[in-house]
Backbone as CSV, one residue per row, in Angstrom:
resi,resn,N_x,N_y,N_z,CA_x,CA_y,CA_z,C_x,C_y,C_z
1,UNK,4.475,-5.911,14.089,4.826,-4.477,14.664,3.430,-3.645,14.520
2,UNK,3.373,-2.613,15.328,2.191,-1.871,15.540,2.438,-0.450,14.979
3,UNK,1.328,0.172,14.483,1.532,1.688,14.040,0.384,2.441,14.617
4,UNK,0.728,3.552,15.068,-0.322,4.378,15.630,0.071,5.913,15.072
5,UNK,-0.612,6.495,14.114,-0.213,7.889,13.602,-0.971,8.120,12.343
6,UNK,-0.451,9.134,11.738,-0.946,9.559,10.523,-0.331,8.766,9.221
7,UNK,-1.276,8.588,8.306,-0.742,7.994,6.981,-1.349,8.974,5.861
8,UNK,-0.737,8.861,4.655,-1.168,9.716,3.561,-1.462,8.858,2.351
9,UNK,-2.276,9.247,1.478,-2.644,8.683,0.212,-2.938,9.704,-0.806
10,UNK,-2.352,9.504,-1.997,-2.643,10.357,-3.092,-3.607,9.680,-4.039
11,UNK,-4.836,10.063,-4.053,-5.781,9.414,-4.839,-5.997,9.867,-6.264
12,UNK,-6.461,9.045,-7.074,-6.966,9.553,-8.484,-8.374,10.281,-8.095
13,UNK,-8.424,11.468,-8.544,-9.668,12.129,-8.230,-10.982,11.346,-8.377
14,UNK,-10.935,10.340,-9.331,-12.233,9.481,-9.551,-12.525,8.849,-8.214
15,UNK,-11.671,8.574,-7.239,-11.885,7.807,-6.049,-12.031,8.784,-4.882
16,UNK,-11.908,10.083,-5.087,-11.741,11.107,-3.949,-12.825,10.930,-3.046
17,UNK,-14.067,10.547,-3.386,-15.215,10.598,-2.489,-15.291,9.232,-1.938
18,UNK,-14.375,8.333,-2.214,-14.391,6.963,-1.604,-12.899,6.704,-1.050
19,UNK,-12.421,7.400,-0.102,-11.048,7.204,0.159,-10.817,5.922,1.004
20,UNK,-11.736,5.241,1.342,-11.621,3.977,2.177,-11.956,2.811,1.335
21,UNK,-12.169,3.001,-0.039,-12.768,1.804,-0.790,-11.591,0.802,-1.179
22,UNK,-10.548,1.135,-1.550,-9.488,-0.001,-2.025,-9.890,-0.488,-3.361
23,UNK,-10.928,0.073,-3.979,-11.405,-0.626,-5.255,-10.525,-0.230,-6.485
24,UNK,-9.866,0.754,-6.479,-8.929,1.057,-7.644,-7.814,0.086,-7.668
25,UNK,-7.229,-0.200,-6.429,-6.202,-1.291,-6.567,-6.825,-2.689,-6.793
26,UNK,-7.988,-3.028,-6.306,-8.724,-4.189,-6.643,-8.790,-4.419,-8.201
27,UNK,-9.326,-3.198,-8.686,-9.528,-3.266,-10.139,-8.298,-3.466,-10.983
28,UNK,-7.277,-3.032,-10.785,-6.005,-2.935,-11.551,-4.921,-3.908,-10.991
29,UNK,-4.933,-4.196,-9.728,-3.923,-4.922,-9.186,-2.691,-3.936,-8.856
30,UNK,-1.826,-4.426,-7.939,-0.673,-3.701,-7.638,0.470,-4.486,-7.156
31,UNK,1.586,-3.881,-6.824,2.753,-4.686,-6.459,2.479,-5.578,-5.238
32,UNK,1.518,-5.283,-4.381,1.347,-6.099,-3.264,-0.180,-6.456,-3.156
33,UNK,-0.948,-6.530,-4.289,-2.227,-7.096,-4.370,-2.575,-7.500,-5.747
34,UNK,-2.998,-8.810,-5.838,-3.421,-9.126,-7.163,-4.927,-8.538,-7.511
35,UNK,-5.162,-8.571,-8.744,-6.569,-8.013,-9.064,-7.627,-8.796,-8.249
36,UNK,-8.567,-7.899,-7.770,-9.746,-8.521,-7.034,-9.479,-8.445,-5.485
37,UNK,-8.239,-8.026,-5.190,-8.078,-7.720,-3.652,-7.963,-6.317,-3.205
38,UNK,-8.908,-5.768,-2.613,-9.034,-4.400,-2.279,-7.930,-4.088,-1.294
39,UNK,-7.171,-2.980,-1.618,-5.960,-2.625,-0.966,-5.801,-1.043,-1.001
40,UNK,-5.268,-0.636,0.268,-4.949,0.765,0.309,-3.480,0.874,0.387
41,UNK,-3.002,1.696,-0.586,-1.473,1.977,-0.493,-1.333,3.238,0.167
42,UNK,-0.809,3.350,1.460,-0.641,4.562,2.118,1.002,4.808,2.317
43,UNK,1.131,6.024,2.692,2.662,6.412,2.907,2.771,7.159,4.209
44,UNK,4.028,7.083,4.871,4.222,7.764,6.144,4.490,9.359,5.890
45,UNK,4.645,9.698,4.723,4.911,11.079,4.482,4.153,11.559,3.212
46,UNK,3.807,12.794,3.063,3.121,13.373,1.934,3.831,13.203,0.601
47,UNK,5.117,13.473,0.697,5.986,13.319,-0.499,5.998,11.998,-1.192
48,UNK,6.169,11.022,-0.244,6.134,9.598,-0.580,4.733,9.195,-1.244
49,UNK,3.584,9.750,-0.634,2.313,9.399,-1.159,2.215,9.892,-2.719
50,UNK,2.641,11.140,-2.820,2.605,11.747,-4.238,3.443,10.930,-5.184
51,UNK,4.651,10.540,-4.712,5.603,9.717,-5.598,4.952,8.371,-6.070
52,UNK,4.212,7.828,-5.040,3.540,6.588,-5.132,2.424,6.512,-6.295
53,UNK,1.716,7.685,-6.090,0.577,7.698,-7.015,0.884,8.272,-8.564
54,UNK,2.199,8.603,-8.721,2.666,9.055,-9.890,3.894,8.434,-10.441
55,UNK,3.877,7.185,-10.581,5.198,6.412,-10.842,5.271,6.336,-12.337
56,UNK,4.415,6.550,-13.135,4.413,6.365,-14.548,4.261,7.783,-15.140
57,UNK,5.140,8.378,-16.106,4.916,9.597,-16.590,4.992,10.825,-15.765
58,UNK,4.249,11.880,-16.202,4.340,13.111,-15.465,3.311,13.152,-14.343
59,UNK,3.546,14.222,-13.398,2.542,14.351,-12.405,1.035,14.536,-12.930
60,UNK,0.206,13.759,-12.389,-1.208,13.695,-12.821,-2.118,14.225,-11.642
61,UNK,-3.243,14.667,-12.025,-4.201,15.309,-11.023,-4.254,14.235,-9.846
62,UNK,-4.307,14.757,-8.695,-4.375,13.805,-7.495,-5.116,14.508,-6.392
63,UNK,-5.738,13.678,-5.478,-6.394,14.166,-4.312,-5.589,13.598,-3.183
64,UNK,-4.923,14.493,-2.318,-4.240,13.992,-1.201,-5.148,13.863,0.048
65,UNK,-5.099,12.807,0.689,-5.900,12.412,1.846,-5.030,11.908,3.057
66,UNK,-5.289,12.535,4.281,-4.611,11.902,5.422,-5.535,10.988,6.282
67,UNK,-5.065,10.060,6.910,-5.782,8.995,7.670,-5.172,9.085,9.201
68,UNK,-6.036,8.859,10.013,-5.566,8.522,11.473,-5.643,6.990,11.468
69,UNK,-4.406,6.523,11.882,-4.432,5.021,11.794,-3.960,4.422,13.115
70,UNK,-4.511,3.272,13.342,-4.095,2.443,14.565,-4.035,1.055,14.148
71,UNK,-3.002,0.298,13.894,-2.882,-0.908,13.301,-2.019,-1.844,14.012
72,UNK,-2.449,-2.940,14.293,-1.453,-3.934,15.092,-1.175,-5.059,14.135
73,UNK,-0.062,-5.728,14.422,0.273,-6.862,13.710,0.587,-6.742,12.174
74,UNK,1.218,-5.474,11.933,1.665,-5.173,10.574,2.899,-6.138,10.325
75,UNK,3.224,-6.527,9.159,4.459,-7.299,8.811,5.474,-6.249,8.510
76,UNK,6.603,-6.204,9.083,7.756,-5.352,8.742,8.572,-5.834,7.570
77,UNK,8.271,-5.366,6.512,8.949,-5.763,5.258,10.478,-5.311,5.175
78,UNK,10.928,-4.673,6.116,12.437,-4.071,6.148,13.257,-5.227,6.721
79,UNK,12.766,-6.258,7.302,13.519,-7.256,8.048,13.830,-8.371,7.262
80,UNK,15.120,-8.612,6.804,15.342,-9.727,5.880,15.010,-11.216,6.503
81,UNK,15.302,-11.306,7.809,14.967,-12.565,8.448,13.452,-12.880,8.303
82,UNK,12.564,-11.880,8.606,11.153,-11.964,8.391,10.771,-12.257,7.068
83,UNK,11.322,-11.653,6.072,11.100,-11.915,4.624,11.476,-13.291,4.297
84,UNK,12.578,-13.721,4.773,13.131,-15.214,4.552,12.142,-16.188,4.849
85,UNK,11.362,-15.929,6.027,10.315,-16.975,6.438,9.256,-17.111,5.284
86,UNK,9.127,-16.133,4.497,8.145,-16.339,3.349,8.818,-16.548,1.981
87,UNK,10.037,-16.974,2.068,10.829,-17.013,0.728,11.017,-15.764,0.025
88,UNK,11.001,-14.586,0.579,11.000,-13.422,0.006,12.297,-12.739,0.307
89,UNK,12.768,-11.772,-0.489,14.027,-10.895,-0.184,13.750,-9.528,-0.565
90,UNK,14.438,-8.571,-0.063,14.462,-7.238,-0.405,14.452,-6.914,-1.772
91,UNK,15.402,-7.645,-2.453,15.593,-7.496,-4.007,14.335,-7.871,-4.706
92,UNK,13.755,-8.853,-4.365,12.408,-9.385,-5.029,11.370,-8.351,-4.764
93,UNK,11.171,-7.689,-3.583,10.278,-6.751,-3.217,10.418,-5.473,-4.259
94,UNK,11.694,-5.222,-4.560,11.900,-4.125,-5.357,11.897,-4.337,-6.860
95,UNK,11.704,-5.533,-7.258,11.702,-6.015,-8.700,10.596,-5.228,-9.466
96,UNK,11.061,-4.407,-10.588,10.151,-3.659,-11.274,9.377,-4.614,-12.307
97,UNK,9.810,-5.805,-12.461,9.088,-6.813,-13.392,7.655,-7.262,-12.903
98,UNK,7.312,-6.996,-11.670,5.955,-7.494,-11.248,4.781,-7.034,-12.100
99,UNK,4.958,-5.838,-12.636,3.898,-5.276,-13.453,3.792,-6.131,-14.752
100,UNK,4.824,-6.425,-15.309,4.956,-7.207,-16.518,4.413,-8.698,-16.382
101,UNK,4.745,-9.186,-15.394,4.272,-10.607,-14.892,2.744,-10.619,-14.860
102,UNK,2.223,-9.584,-14.055,0.851,-9.469,-13.945,0.115,-9.212,-15.298
103,UNK,0.757,-8.405,-16.236,0.075,-8.138,-17.476,-0.062,-9.458,-18.329
104,UNK,0.936,-10.355,-17.971,0.962,-11.519,-18.839,-0.019,-12.556,-18.366
105,UNK,-0.855,-12.119,-17.386,-1.953,-13.023,-16.899,-1.537,-13.688,-15.590
106,UNK,-0.458,-13.443,-15.096,-0.026,-14.331,-13.893,-0.107,-13.297,-12.643
107,UNK,0.422,-13.885,-11.613,0.559,-13.045,-10.395,2.086,-12.894,-10.076
108,UNK,2.531,-11.831,-9.607,3.884,-11.673,-9.261,4.280,-12.276,-7.952
109,UNK,5.520,-12.470,-7.790,6.037,-13.000,-6.518,5.544,-12.037,-5.364
110,UNK,5.610,-10.860,-5.623,5.133,-9.799,-4.520,3.657,-10.030,-4.232
111,UNK,2.915,-10.302,-5.233,1.411,-10.500,-5.069,1.168,-11.721,-4.360
112,UNK,1.964,-12.788,-4.542,1.810,-14.177,-3.901,2.239,-13.928,-2.460
113,UNK,3.285,-13.282,-2.295,3.907,-12.869,-0.865,2.673,-12.077,-0.070
114,UNK,2.021,-11.192,-0.696,0.875,-10.466,0.025,-0.144,-11.398,0.355
115,UNK,-0.423,-12.291,-0.548,-1.582,-13.244,-0.157,-1.271,-14.208,0.879
116,UNK,0.010,-14.535,1.072,0.592,-15.384,2.211,0.509,-14.483,3.434
117,UNK,0.712,-13.197,3.444,0.668,-12.340,4.710,-0.652,-12.251,5.100
118,UNK,-1.675,-12.140,4.107,-3.066,-11.964,4.369,-3.470,-13.287,5.049
119,UNK,-3.092,-14.387,4.499,-3.586,-15.598,5.095,-3.056,-15.875,6.518
120,UNK,-1.886,-15.178,6.840,-1.186,-15.267,8.192,-1.844,-14.403,9.088
121,UNK,-2.842,-13.595,8.807,-3.491,-12.661,9.625,-3.067,-11.270,9.633
122,UNK,-1.990,-10.926,8.919,-1.412,-9.532,8.913,-2.449,-8.653,8.088
123,UNK,-2.918,-7.484,8.663,-3.758,-6.625,7.936,-2.985,-5.743,6.996
124,UNK,-1.645,-5.722,7.038,-0.771,-4.878,6.177,0.598,-5.217,6.323
125,UNK,1.322,-4.413,5.529,2.743,-4.429,5.325,3.452,-3.174,5.311
126,UNK,4.335,-3.033,6.229,5.366,-1.801,6.221,6.414,-2.179,5.324
127,UNK,6.639,-1.254,4.289,7.670,-1.635,3.204,8.246,-0.264,2.730
128,UNK,9.494,-0.346,2.263,10.079,0.902,1.681,9.291,1.224,0.292
129,UNK,9.339,2.442,-0.063,8.678,2.785,-1.284,9.821,2.515,-2.414
130,UNK,9.228,1.970,-3.557,10.009,1.586,-4.722,9.607,2.743,-5.804
131,UNK,8.931,3.819,-5.560,8.662,4.546,-6.661,9.955,5.400,-6.947
132,UNK,9.931,5.966,-8.205,10.909,6.693,-8.725,11.315,7.889,-7.932
133,UNK,12.598,8.039,-7.622,12.975,9.147,-6.729,12.891,8.994,-5.154
134,UNK,12.315,7.708,-4.719,12.126,7.509,-3.288,13.637,7.111,-2.733
135,UNK,13.785,7.473,-1.461,14.915,7.121,-0.749,14.686,5.927,0.203
136,UNK,15.702,5.194,0.502,15.411,4.002,1.360,14.585,4.298,2.633
137,UNK,14.650,5.494,2.941,13.725,5.681,4.369,12.429,6.239,4.063
138,UNK,11.991,6.272,2.706,10.526,6.566,2.369,9.761,5.223,2.544
139,UNK,8.794,5.312,3.436,8.115,4.068,3.753,6.492,4.206,3.416
140,UNK,6.030,3.064,3.114,4.671,2.816,2.923,4.048,1.843,3.847
141,UNK,2.676,1.979,4.044,1.995,1.002,4.696,0.926,0.479,3.655
142,UNK,0.949,-0.833,3.287,0.061,-1.315,2.368,-0.937,-2.059,3.249
143,UNK,-2.294,-1.781,3.125,-3.253,-2.389,3.904,-4.231,-3.200,3.065
144,UNK,-4.492,-4.377,3.533,-5.469,-5.295,2.974,-6.714,-5.320,3.838
145,UNK,-6.573,-5.059,5.120,-7.676,-4.915,6.156,-7.503,-3.709,6.804
146,UNK,-8.427,-2.623,6.878,-8.357,-1.301,7.544,-9.481,-1.103,8.547
147,UNK,-10.345,-2.041,8.783,-11.412,-2.004,9.730,-11.521,-3.322,10.388
148,UNK,-12.073,-3.311,11.558,-12.271,-4.395,12.400,-11.104,-4.616,13.383
149,UNK,-10.992,-5.981,13.887,-10.018,-6.361,14.728,-8.548,-5.887,14.346
150,UNK,-7.855,-5.063,15.276,-6.518,-4.801,15.020,-6.332,-3.680,13.993
151,UNK,-7.294,-3.145,13.400,-7.026,-2.221,12.351,-8.095,-1.104,12.302
152,UNK,-7.766,0.147,12.557,-8.654,1.181,12.483,-8.000,2.424,11.720
153,UNK,-8.774,2.786,10.724,-8.320,3.806,9.792,-9.527,4.791,9.596
154,UNK,-9.370,5.908,9.889,-10.316,7.044,9.733,-9.811,8.114,8.866
155,UNK,-10.597,8.681,7.990,-10.156,9.743,7.187,-10.128,11.038,7.960
156,UNK,-9.081,11.772,7.729,-8.972,13.182,8.358,-9.836,14.087,7.389
157,UNK,-10.906,14.435,7.879,-11.853,15.315,7.104,-12.717,16.104,8.037
158,UNK,-12.199,16.974,8.730,-12.743,17.704,9.973,-13.809,18.590,9.352
159,UNK,-13.557,18.882,8.083,-14.474,20.114,7.645,-15.289,19.479,6.467
160,UNK,-15.551,18.182,6.569,-16.270,17.305,5.617,-16.251,17.849,4.137
161,UNK,-14.922,18.068,3.718,-14.676,18.469,2.281,-15.087,17.222,1.332
162,UNK,-14.931,16.033,1.663,-15.198,14.999,0.888,-16.670,14.503,0.838
163,UNK,-17.468,15.148,1.559,-18.953,14.846,1.609,-19.726,15.264,0.369
């Protein structure tokens, strides 16, 4: 599937001056990226972006960034038949145990799934949000590639506030 529109990301202020780096996710790993894989976790709405960035504990300081996105060949993680081609299910996508598996030194099934999608040439994944309080229609786009062929992401910063 293709996406052309705005995306939102709620950043730790430490990374506010590098909104296109993906290094925070690479450093710590995430549901859809093992450690060492730069990834941007974006959302289709501001509220979802804030929920995603504050999944543990209380609301923490955050920098909200908007992006203009034009991305082709996204994998649609809402389609059960497409998931099944990768031996994945929506139930496994939602499994909160991914973090514990990663902490024990392994990779979660969702991280292995992400690596398979990357190998198949998908720059990213459209998937529902699994953050606390998210509704089934709260959606994220997880990006492993956001520049180059089929993927263009630019920060909305018309007033150069991040400079």
